[in-house]
C-alpha positions, 0 to 999 in steps of 0.5 A, a space after each residue: 243604178 250603181 253597183 259593187 258586185 263580189 264573187 269568187 268565180 269569173 273567166 277564165 275560172 272554169 265554173 258554170 257560176 264563173 259563166 254566169 257571173 260574166 253574163 249577168 255583168 255583161 247585161 248590167 253593162 248593157 243596161 248602163 248599170 255603173 258596175 264595179 267587180 271585186 273577184 276573188 282568185 286562186 293565184 297558186 298552181 292548184 287553182 289553175 290545175 283544179 279550176 283554171 283559176 287566174 287573174 279576171 279578164 276585163 269586161 268593157 264597160 265595168 271596173 273588174 279587180 282581182 283580189 287573191 285568196 292569200 290567206 285562204 291558200 296559205 292557212 284556211 283563214 277565210 276571215 282575213 280575206 273576208 277582211 281584204 274584201 270588206 276594205 276594198 268595198 269601203 275604198 271604192 265607196 270612198 272613191 265613188 259611192 255605189 247604191 248596193 252591194 251584190 254578192 254570189 256565194 253565201 260565203 265568204 264573199 256575202 259574209 263580206 257584202 253584209 259587213 261592207 254595206 253596213 259600214 256604208 250604209 247601203 243593202 247587201 243582196 246575196 246570191 246562195 249558190 249551190 256549195 252554200 247549202 249542200 256543203 257549207 254550214 255541214 263542215 264545222 259548228 262555226 260555219 253553221 252559226 256563220 250561214 245563219 247569221 247571213 241569212 238573218 242579216 242580208 238585206 235580200 237573199 236570192 235562191 235559183 231554185 225552190 228545192 235549194 231554198 228549201 234545203 238551206 232554209 231546212 238547215 240555217 232558217 229563213 232569211 229576213 227576205 228571200 226570192 228565187 231567181 234561177 239562172 239563165 242561158 245565152 240562147 244566142 250562143 247556145 243553140 243547135 248548130 250543124 257547122 260547129 257539129 261537123 267541125 268538132 266531131 272531126 276534132 273529137 275524132 267521132 265517126 259518122 255514125 258515132 253517137 257522143 255521149 258529152 259531159 263539161 264542168 267540174 271534175 268533182 266526184 261530187 258532180 257524179 263524174 265517177 258514176 258516169 265513166 263507170 256508167 258508160 263502161 257498163 254499157 252493153 257491146 252492142 250499144 258500146 261500139 257505137 258510142 263515144 264518151 267526151 269529157 271536158 273541163 278541170 277540178 280537184 279530181 281531175 287527175 283521179 278521173 282520168 285514171 278512172 277512165 283509162 282503167 275502164 274504158 278501152 283507147 277509142 271509146 273515150 276523149 278527155 280534153 281538160 279545160 275549154 275555152 268559153 267560147 269553144 263550149 257550144 261547139 263541143 255540145 254541138 258535136 254531142 247526141 246526149 248530155 249526161 251529168 249524174 250530179 249529186 246536187 245543185 242550185 241551179 245547173 248552167 251547164 244542163 241549161 246550156 246543153 238543152 238550149 244546144 238540142 242536146 237530150 239530157 241524162 242527169 239526176 233527180 235531185 235538189 236543183 235539177 228536178 226544178 227545171 228538168 222532169 223525168 220522160 218530160 224534158 229529161 231522163 232522170 236517174 237516182 244519185 250515185 247509182 252508176 248501174 242507173 247511169 248505164 241503164 239510161 245511157 243504154 235506152 238513150 242510145 238505143 232510142 233515137 225518137 226518145 232522144 229527139 223527143 226529150 231534146 226538143 221538149 227540153 230546149 223549147 222549155 229552156 228558151 221560154 223560161 230562162 233568157 238573160 233579159 228577163 233575169 237581170 230585169 228581175 235582178 234590178 228590181 231587187 235592188 230597187 226595194 232592198 233595204 240597207 243593212 242596219 248599222 246594228 247589225 252584229 258581227 258574224 258569230 265566231 265560235 273558234 277555228 275548228 281543224 274539223 272543217 273541211 275546208 280549212 284543211 282543203 279550201 279548194 273544195 268550197 
């Protein structure tokens, strides 16, 4: 199988989807897939500050090429960068043909995948991610029409969860062919580790009896980090004196969230780490006692699954893309979205009840190990390629209804 893969998240970028893309590609190489990867990245300081963006790292056994998002950065011109992606794919096909184009993210990568596949006569498989369904298409009329076109024009559309699929289809219609394929976790890497726990608790300055409440991921208001900080700050003194909040990540709201932590929490109550290298994340997670991510909505949360695999009990939200995997008081503690007081109540209960922490952690870890292994996921992806039909040469161009200044992503592309 020969695959041309297009994404806008790949290491060193800090993102669950970056980790997902790298691990999926690594698994494909292990199966002798002829893989070429085109990675969009921001070469400017905002990309580096917001996501840790930079030229993609290499992957032995695959060809990886970075494509700067110059037009997007300079004037919010996603279409010009889509043209670059399409030309890159067509040129790659001319040098050595491939059997399928696979895009991670519907926009802009999926649009480029469909147009490139139409040009060279192969299938286009598009993996929809959280932003594609929750925010993209709500920004302006043009992008709403593009989302409808994408679902109708792709050979196969992959969704990470059923609830997310329902959200997308309710907004933009059903795809010609759709399939639910969830994310995955490397359970050999993400697992309980007492040695790393001791090492990282020392690094974080946690005393022996301290209870660590951890967050790792994108520092973005849409991930509920504000509610996490405010919820932790609302803990009663009888609990709070033993608890430490440790936050690791980068994102567009990092500065504002750090300022909120300094305002709400006393020194010693929190540790602010910034972006961690991927290889440090399992050690960071091993140091904790609770993982808390009050996200507003997800496609599939890789960070929650990784934390569960490390044996951490979860406090998260009853929302799209989460409730498919985690159930309240079965394998996680779920709270309403955007409600800091509910986060306070959940953390208070979990910090006081070690038996509940142990039960939820055990049930979540068992469930994740049984359901979300990389081997079965990549087998499913490769079988999807095998029955995908080529994009029709008569497939129309994506709709153009005129660029509008109201589009939040043209005004601030870093949000996409």
